[in-house]
C-alpha positions as CSV (number, residue, x, y, z in Angstrom):
1,M,-5.2,10.6,-14.0
2,P,-2.7,8.1,-12.4
3,A,-4.0,5.4,-10.0
4,T,-4.2,5.9,-6.3
5,L,-4.1,3.1,-3.8
6,E,-5.2,3.3,-0.2
7,V,-3.3,0.7,2.0
8,V,-3.7,-0.5,5.6
9,C,-1.1,-2.5,7.6
10,T,-2.7,-5.3,9.5
11,D,0.3,-6.1,11.7
12,D,-0.8,-5.9,15.3
13,D,2.6,-4.5,16.3
14,C,2.6,-1.8,13.7
15,T,1.1,1.5,14.7
16,L,0.7,2.9,11.2
17,D,-3.0,3.3,10.4
18,M,-3.4,3.9,6.7
19,F,-1.4,5.4,3.9
20,E,-2.0,6.3,0.3
21,L,0.1,5.6,-2.8
22,H,0.0,8.0,-5.7
23,Y,1.4,6.5,-8.9
24,T,2.8,8.2,-11.9
25,Y,1.9,7.3,-15.4
26,D,5.2,5.3,-15.6
27,M,4.0,2.6,-13.2
28,P,3.0,-0.7,-14.8
29,D,-0.8,-1.3,-15.0
30,D,-0.5,-4.5,-12.9
31,T,1.1,-2.7,-9.9
32,G,-0.7,-3.6,-6.7
33,V,-0.4,-3.7,-3.0
34,E,1.8,-6.8,-3.1
35,D,4.6,-4.7,-4.8
36,F,5.1,-2.6,-1.7
37,T,6.2,-2.9,2.0
38,C,4.9,-1.0,5.0
39,P,6.9,2.3,5.4
40,Y,6.8,2.0,9.2
41,C,7.4,-1.7,10.1
42,G,8.8,-2.9,6.8
43,E,6.5,-5.9,6.4
44,A,5.0,-6.8,3.0
45,D,2.7,-9.7,3.9
46,T,0.5,-7.5,6.2
47,L,-0.5,-4.9,3.7
48,E,-4.0,-4.9,2.4
49,A,-5.7,-2.6,-0.1
50,V,-8.6,-0.6,1.3
51,E,-11.7,-1.2,-0.9
52,L,-13.9,1.9,-1.0
């Protein structure tokens, strides 16, 4: 099953709480949170993976 990544935006001005990324098998194995930007505020530096 492809990887799933839960992400939170830590920007105080962003109202997005949390979102989940569902990969396909075509994504490189080393894909991580640093490869994405927040879909709401557009920032990349403020994204953090949620560790369960």
